[in-house]
RODREN-225228 format. One record per residue (C-alpha): x, y, z negated; residue in one letter. Coordinates in nm, 3 decimals. Layout:
<pts>
PT         x         y         z   rest
PT         X         Y         Z      a
...
</pts>
This chain:
<pts>
PT         x         y         z   rest
PT    -4.708    10.650   -21.414      m
PT    -4.630    10.348   -21.260      d
PT    -4.342    10.284   -21.064      i
PT    -4.519    10.437   -20.751      k
PT    -4.628    10.739   -20.865      q
PT    -4.333    10.807   -21.066      l
PT    -4.146    10.796   -20.710      d
PT    -4.361    11.018   -20.554      s
PT    -4.301    11.286   -20.837      t
PT    -3.949    11.290   -20.857      y
PT    -3.742    11.122   -20.543      i
PT    -3.705    11.353   -20.246      a
PT    -3.976    11.299   -19.992      n
PT    -3.741    11.137   -19.728      t
PT    -3.850    10.796   -19.652      y
PT    -4.196    10.736   -19.501      a
PT    -4.295    10.402   -19.766      r
PT    -4.458    10.112   -19.645      f
PT    -4.726    10.045   -19.936      d
PT    -4.483     9.749   -20.086      l
PT    -4.368     9.711   -20.422      y
PT    -4.083     9.482   -20.468      l
PT    -3.969     9.350   -20.778      v
PT    -3.747     9.042   -20.782      r
PT    -3.660     8.813   -20.446      g
PT    -3.455     8.492   -20.424      k
PT    -3.289     8.393   -20.085      g
PT    -3.498     8.466   -19.759      s
PT    -3.787     8.525   -20.062      l
PT    -3.914     8.886   -20.195      v
PT    -4.248     8.923   -20.453      y
PT    -4.435     9.201   -20.499      d
PT    -4.522     9.367   -20.859      e
PT    -4.804     9.095   -20.839      s
PT    -4.599     8.834   -20.785      g
PT    -4.732     8.802   -20.370      t
PT    -4.422     8.640   -20.182      e
PT    -4.298     8.722   -19.848      y
PT    -4.047     8.570   -19.650      i
PT    -3.815     8.862   -19.553      d
PT    -3.724     8.928   -19.177      l
PT    -3.534     9.285   -19.261      g
PT    -3.251     9.200   -19.543      g
PT    -3.227     9.539   -19.637      g
PT    -3.206     9.637   -19.262      i
PT    -2.915     9.421   -19.187      a
PT    -2.742     9.446   -19.572      v
PT    -2.835     9.142   -19.729      n
PT    -2.601     8.870   -19.561      t
PT    -2.736     8.579   -19.731      f
PT    -3.083     8.687   -19.850      g
PT    -3.173     8.794   -20.233      f
PT    -2.951     8.727   -20.525      c
PT    -2.742     8.485   -20.381      d
PT    -2.572     8.196   -20.628      e
PT    -2.192     8.257   -20.499      e
PT    -2.219     8.594   -20.415      w
PT    -2.364     8.720   -20.765      t
PT    -2.119     8.463   -20.969      a
PT    -1.815     8.724   -20.726      a
PT    -2.003     9.003   -20.870      v
PT    -2.049     8.962   -21.196      t
PT    -1.716     8.790   -21.267      g
PT    -1.575     9.141   -21.153      q
PT    -1.764     9.354   -21.338      l
PT    -1.657     9.144   -21.633      n
PT    -1.291     9.261   -21.546      t
PT    -1.221     9.579   -21.392      l
PT    -1.500     9.743   -21.267      q
PT    -1.370    10.064   -21.096      h
PT    -0.972    10.195   -21.157      a
PT    -0.972    10.441   -20.894      s
PT    -0.757    10.456   -20.539      n
PT    -0.459    10.567   -20.733      l
PT    -0.400    10.228   -20.822      y
PT    -0.390     9.842   -20.692      y
PT    -0.656     9.631   -20.759      t
PT    -0.661     9.244   -20.605      a
PT    -1.023     9.225   -20.441      p
PT    -0.988     9.481   -20.253      q
PT    -0.618     9.438   -20.082      a
PT    -0.775     9.013   -20.034      q
PT    -1.043     9.178   -19.875      l
PT    -0.853     9.416   -19.620      a
PT    -0.596     9.090   -19.533      a
PT    -0.865     8.898   -19.500      l
PT    -1.077     9.158   -19.279      l
PT    -0.685     9.193   -19.062      c
PT    -0.677     8.746   -19.000      e
PT    -1.010     8.744   -18.929      k
PT    -1.049     9.097   -18.641      s
PT    -0.689     9.060   -18.557      g
PT    -0.697     9.438   -18.684      m
PT    -0.368     9.606   -18.852      k
PT    -0.517     9.839   -19.135      k
PT    -0.850     9.919   -19.285      v
PT    -1.002    10.176   -19.492      f
PT    -1.267    10.165   -19.775      f
PT    -1.549    10.364   -19.805      g
PT    -1.881    10.344   -19.920      n
PT    -2.104    10.349   -19.600      s
PT    -2.154    10.309   -19.238      g
PT    -2.148    10.698   -19.182      a
PT    -1.822    10.730   -19.386      e
PT    -1.663    10.469   -19.202      a
PT    -1.762    10.600   -18.863      n
PT    -1.660    10.992   -19.035      e
PT    -1.267    10.825   -19.105      c
PT    -1.307    10.679   -18.712      a
PT    -1.368    10.982   -18.587      i
PT    -1.086    11.197   -18.808      k
PT    -0.843    10.931   -18.710      a
PT    -0.913    10.913   -18.330      a
PT    -0.853    11.341   -18.382      r
PT    -0.571    11.291   -18.506      k
PT    -0.413    11.006   -18.284      y
PT    -0.485    11.301   -18.049      s
PT    -0.368    11.561   -18.191      s
PT    -0.005    11.408   -18.313      d
PT     0.057    11.351   -17.937      k
PT    -0.132    11.586   -17.741      y
PT    -0.196    11.904   -17.954      g
PT    -0.537    12.007   -18.102      e
PT    -0.726    12.084   -17.816      r
PT    -0.724    11.741   -17.686      r
PT    -1.055    11.622   -17.976      s
PT    -1.369    11.549   -17.764      t
PT    -1.532    11.218   -17.856      i
PT    -1.761    11.105   -17.598      i
PT    -2.083    10.924   -17.749      t
PT    -2.387    10.769   -17.566      l
PT    -2.717    10.878   -17.529      k
PT    -2.977    10.725   -17.754      n
PT    -2.677    10.623   -18.016      s
PT    -2.726    10.675   -18.400      f
PT    -2.402    10.675   -18.600      h
PT    -2.498    10.830   -18.958      g
PT    -2.695    11.064   -19.158      r
PT    -2.393    11.313   -19.264      t
PT    -2.386    11.646   -19.023      v
PT    -2.064    11.553   -18.857      t
PT    -2.209    11.175   -18.711      t
PT    -2.575    11.324   -18.667      l
PT    -2.334    11.519   -18.410      s
PT    -2.194    11.228   -18.286      a
PT    -2.555    11.078   -18.280      t
PT    -2.689    11.110   -17.894      g
PT    -3.073    11.156   -17.970      q
PT    -3.207    11.543   -17.995      d
PT    -3.426    11.449   -18.240      v
PT    -3.145    11.471   -18.485      f
PT    -3.024    11.770   -18.350      h
PT    -3.215    11.989   -18.521      k
PT    -3.262    12.162   -18.896      d
PT    -2.930    12.124   -18.989      f
PT    -2.689    12.368   -18.768      c
PT    -2.470    12.431   -18.693      p
PT    -2.377    12.090   -18.613      f
PT    -2.009    11.951   -18.546      t
PT    -1.861    12.024   -18.232      e
PT    -1.665    11.780   -17.987      g
PT    -1.927    11.547   -17.940      f
PT    -2.060    11.513   -17.588      v
PT    -2.292    11.214   -17.449      y
PT    -2.292    10.958   -17.176      a
PT    -2.584    10.731   -17.043      q
PT    -2.553    10.405   -17.156      a
PT    -2.461    10.124   -16.929      n
PT    -2.386    10.432   -16.616      d
PT    -2.001    10.427   -16.631      i
PT    -2.012    10.728   -16.355      d
PT    -2.163    10.927   -16.663      s
PT    -1.904    10.868   -16.884      v
PT    -1.649    10.932   -16.564      k
PT    -1.765    11.291   -16.528      a
PT    -1.726    11.379   -16.920      l
PT    -1.438    11.263   -16.883      l
PT    -1.328    11.484   -16.595      c
PT    -1.518    11.772   -16.797      e
PT    -1.388    11.725   -17.139      n
PT    -1.072    11.682   -17.293      k
PT    -1.088    11.354   -17.434      v
PT    -0.948    11.188   -17.712      c
PT    -1.175    10.876   -17.762      a
PT    -1.515    10.682   -17.682      v
PT    -1.747    10.587   -17.968      m
PT    -2.046    10.343   -17.911      m
PT    -2.307    10.080   -18.062      e
PT    -2.239     9.745   -17.818      l
PT    -2.647     9.734   -17.933      i
PT    -2.847    10.068   -18.017      q
PT    -3.040     9.937   -18.323      g
PT    -3.196    10.256   -18.426      e
PT    -3.226    10.325   -18.061      g
PT    -3.442    10.075   -17.986      g
PT    -3.261     9.750   -17.990      v
PT    -3.084     9.801   -17.687      l
PT    -2.826     9.605   -17.570      v
PT    -2.457     9.704   -17.353      l
PT    -2.431     9.592   -16.983      d
PT    -2.098     9.396   -17.020      r
PT    -1.967     9.519   -16.695      s
PT    -1.999     9.880   -16.851      f
PT    -1.799     9.808   -17.136      v
PT    -1.517     9.664   -16.958      a
PT    -1.546     9.956   -16.757      e
PT    -1.515    10.194   -17.038      v
PT    -1.224     9.985   -17.192      q
PT    -1.070    10.013   -16.870      k
PT    -1.085    10.376   -16.872      l
PT    -0.964    10.409   -17.236      c
PT    -0.667    10.189   -17.177      d
PT    -0.562    10.407   -16.898      d
PT    -0.660    10.753   -17.027      n
PT    -0.420    10.680   -17.400      d
PT    -0.842    10.751   -17.531      i
PT    -0.934    10.580   -17.803      l
PT    -1.213    10.325   -17.794      l
PT    -1.392    10.290   -18.136      i
PT    -1.677    10.026   -18.156      i
PT    -1.913    10.128   -18.432      d
PT    -1.982     9.778   -18.621      e
PT    -2.238     9.898   -18.888      v
PT    -2.499     9.720   -18.800      q
PT    -2.398     9.503   -18.516      t
PT    -2.101     9.359   -18.742      g
PT    -2.041     9.074   -19.040      n
PT    -2.187     8.816   -18.860      g
PT    -2.494     8.960   -18.711      r
PT    -2.462     8.843   -18.387      t
PT    -2.336     8.536   -18.390      g
PT    -1.994     8.630   -18.391      e
PT    -1.793     8.823   -18.700      l
PT    -1.801     9.119   -18.460      y
PT    -2.018     9.196   -18.194      c
PT    -1.714     9.318   -17.976      y
PT    -1.620     8.956   -17.981      m
PT    -1.897     8.850   -17.762      n
PT    -1.782     9.136   -17.525      y
PT    -1.400     9.025   -17.501      g
PT    -1.278     9.356   -17.591      i
PT    -0.994     9.481   -17.777      h
PT    -1.109     9.798   -17.974      p
PT    -0.865    10.046   -18.107      d
PT    -1.094    10.163   -18.403      i
PT    -1.387     9.947   -18.549      v
PT    -1.644    10.090   -18.817      s
PT    -1.861     9.845   -19.015      t
PT    -2.069     9.845   -19.316      a
PT    -2.457     9.700   -19.410      k
PT    -2.359     9.331   -19.451      g
PT    -2.031     9.363   -19.544      l
PT    -2.047     9.368   -19.915      a
PT    -2.401     9.211   -19.879      g
PT    -2.645     9.438   -20.098      g
PT    -2.327     9.664   -20.266      l
PT    -2.251    10.009   -20.076      p
PT    -1.904     9.914   -19.862      l
PT    -1.795    10.075   -19.553      g
PT    -1.472     9.990   -19.347      a
PT    -1.269    10.156   -19.085      t
PT    -1.040     9.902   -18.912      m
PT    -0.749    10.006   -18.718      f
PT    -0.556     9.822   -18.450      s
PT    -0.189     9.849   -18.431      e
PT    -0.174    10.158   -18.179      r
PT    -0.317    10.353   -18.472      v
PT    -0.249    10.161   -18.785      q
PT     0.032    10.449   -18.858      a
PT    -0.214    10.769   -18.794      v
PT    -0.346    10.795   -19.121      l
PT    -0.045    10.853   -19.381      g
PT    -0.095    10.945   -19.817      a
PT    -0.348    11.256   -19.883      g
PT    -0.482    11.244   -19.503      s
PT    -0.803    11.072   -19.603      h
PT    -0.972    10.950   -19.910      g
PT    -1.251    10.855   -20.105      s
PT    -1.312    10.792   -20.517      t
PT    -1.561    10.475   -20.464      f
PT    -1.393    10.319   -20.124      g
PT    -1.263     9.992   -20.201      g
PT    -1.442     9.983   -20.528      n
PT    -1.317     9.582   -20.709      p
PT    -1.716     9.496   -20.756      v
PT    -1.812     9.577   -20.401      c
PT    -1.509     9.443   -20.263      a
PT    -1.503     9.085   -20.498      a
PT    -1.884     9.122   -20.349      g
PT    -1.739     9.149   -19.978      a
PT    -1.493     8.880   -20.021      l
PT    -1.716     8.616   -20.087      s
PT    -1.942     8.697   -19.785      v
PT    -1.626     8.728   -19.576      l
PT    -1.504     8.395   -19.639      k
PT    -1.834     8.208   -19.554      r
PT    -1.852     8.345   -19.197      l
PT    -1.709     8.081   -19.047      d
PT    -1.766     7.895   -18.734      d
PT    -2.055     7.652   -18.880      t
PT    -2.260     7.985   -19.030      l
PT    -2.196     8.154   -18.676      m
PT    -2.298     7.853   -18.451      c
PT    -2.644     7.877   -18.674      e
PT    -2.695     8.216   -18.609      v
PT    -2.669     8.200   -18.285      r
PT    -2.953     7.887   -18.277      e
PT    -3.145     8.021   -18.480      k
PT    -3.158     8.337   -18.209      s
PT    -3.220     8.128   -17.926      e
PT    -3.520     7.946   -18.076      y
PT    -3.677     8.297   -18.180      i
PT    -3.638     8.434   -17.856      i
PT    -3.768     8.042   -17.694      s
PT    -4.097     8.077   -17.913      a
PT    -4.205     8.435   -17.866      l
PT    -4.091     8.480   -17.517      s
PT    -4.383     8.463   -17.245      g
PT    -4.644     8.503   -17.609      a
PT    -4.994     8.665   -17.605      k
PT    -4.921     9.042   -17.685      g
PT    -4.503     9.006   -17.651      i
PT    -4.388     9.210   -17.328      k
PT    -3.984     9.157   -17.416      s
PT    -3.709     9.088   -17.625      i
PT    -3.375     9.223   -17.638      s
PT    -3.086     9.182   -17.892      g
PT    -2.849     8.946   -17.924      i
PT    -2.765     8.709   -18.281      g
PT    -3.016     8.748   -18.569      l
PT    -3.080     9.131   -18.437      m
PT    -3.370     9.171   -18.241      l
PT    -3.606     9.386   -18.102      g
PT    -3.991     9.279   -18.002      i
PT    -4.148     9.473   -17.740      e
PT    -4.534     9.460   -17.820      t
PT    -4.862     9.546   -17.623      e
PT    -4.990     9.722   -17.989      k
PT    -4.802     9.956   -18.063      p
PT    -4.504     9.820   -18.334      a
PT    -4.562     9.942   -18.688      k
PT    -4.951     9.790   -18.657      e
PT    -4.782     9.503   -18.550      v
PT    -4.549     9.481   -18.877      v
PT    -4.819     9.625   -19.137      l
PT    -5.023     9.297   -19.007      e
PT    -4.729     9.093   -19.061      c
PT    -4.680     9.218   -19.389      i
PT    -5.051     9.191   -19.512      r
PT    -4.968     8.777   -19.407      n
PT    -4.662     8.761   -19.601      g
PT    -4.407     8.870   -19.360      i
PT    -4.164     9.160   -19.394      i
PT    -3.985     9.265   -19.041      p
PT    -3.867     9.613   -18.949      l
PT    -3.919     9.864   -18.689      t
PT    -3.691    10.063   -18.384      a
PT    -3.806    10.301   -18.220      k
PT    -4.099    10.071   -18.008      n
PT    -3.988     9.768   -18.130      k
PT    -4.056     9.506   -18.394      v
PT    -3.716     9.424   -18.539      r
PT    -3.593     9.179   -18.702      l
PT    -3.270     9.149   -18.875      l
PT    -3.305     8.839   -19.111      p
PT    -3.046     8.702   -19.351      a
PT    -2.808     8.514   -19.164      l
PT    -2.834     8.191   -19.370      n
PT    -3.255     8.174   -19.367      i
PT    -3.346     7.787   -19.379      p
PT    -3.556     7.727   -19.054      m
PT    -3.879     7.638   -19.240      p
PT    -3.930     7.928   -19.348      l
PT    -3.790     8.121   -19.012      l
PT    -4.057     7.885   -18.817      e
PT    -4.354     8.033   -19.041      k
PT    -4.234     8.367   -18.966      a
PT    -4.213     8.357   -18.637      v
PT    -4.600     8.198   -18.552      e
PT    -4.682     8.479   -18.780      t
PT    -4.562     8.735   -18.573      i
PT    -4.694     8.552   -18.295      k
PT    -5.064     8.578   -18.456      k
PT    -5.017     8.953   -18.533      a
PT    -4.881     9.022   -18.151      a
PT    -5.239     8.849   -18.010      e
</pts>
């Protein structure tokens, strides 16, 4: 059997795959089994921060593979400690817990918020407000946190203790605060899987004030928006707010599985020995890859991300077949007159690989995608949308 037949025969049928078999890549270019070249605009869903097989990243990862590939969290390892220090230095947070994924990072955030409130107010103050149209992961608890009815079926019973406010409606949040014993508000500043929808600055500022006034923790889910994706190290920096807990993953390790939950000074001591753990979290190889990524997310690169974003928006705004563009930095959603999947398939036929999000074409390219490739890709999207 060929690879596609092996896949359909032996892998659980949980993905509606495109008819595309990728075999190798370099930078923002990737190739299928016949050698056809594509410009990648999906980045493994915001994972390949510096594209495919980045040389500095590869050297860091292989160097650690040849030194110490795993030791468990019963012992100290240098890459994990160094990565935690760099995350805190760059974000202003005080402590980090490492897991394997965004869902795990969000699970940790949920546990920490509930323990913080339980320690101070008792176990009944445990409800978490999230937003309608949000997406926080695929475990039973993070699906419960996700504010989309489509995900709240098939796997009952779901975890209790989540209520859903309307995004950009502060009265909706206030009503839920009055009706529930709330310990935290958890939200994505750009609802990625929900259609690349950006939260209003005024709404976010009002949520921050409500949390501060009521000793409620503010959790910001930066799984997709983090690690330079929006032209700042983390998207909350675009809003001038100060979260209590930040979760992130995806682009953090540039292609290896790593999630991080970062805690502010107020929450830094909530989790003690034995209260949480992870076998693979902070694995030395993943941490070495993340160090390579994080060290290069500097002001110069963030400026380039913002400039590339401005170019894409300017080039596509008002083009035939394009209705609107949403997002920040290199996390963009393009609403087209044609169905988004139809536009994506036409792009693939012409050597460009974007993604979809709800009714939009979604762009999540490598942060360092060269301008000539980006320009070519944008022109292809234009033609596909006509």
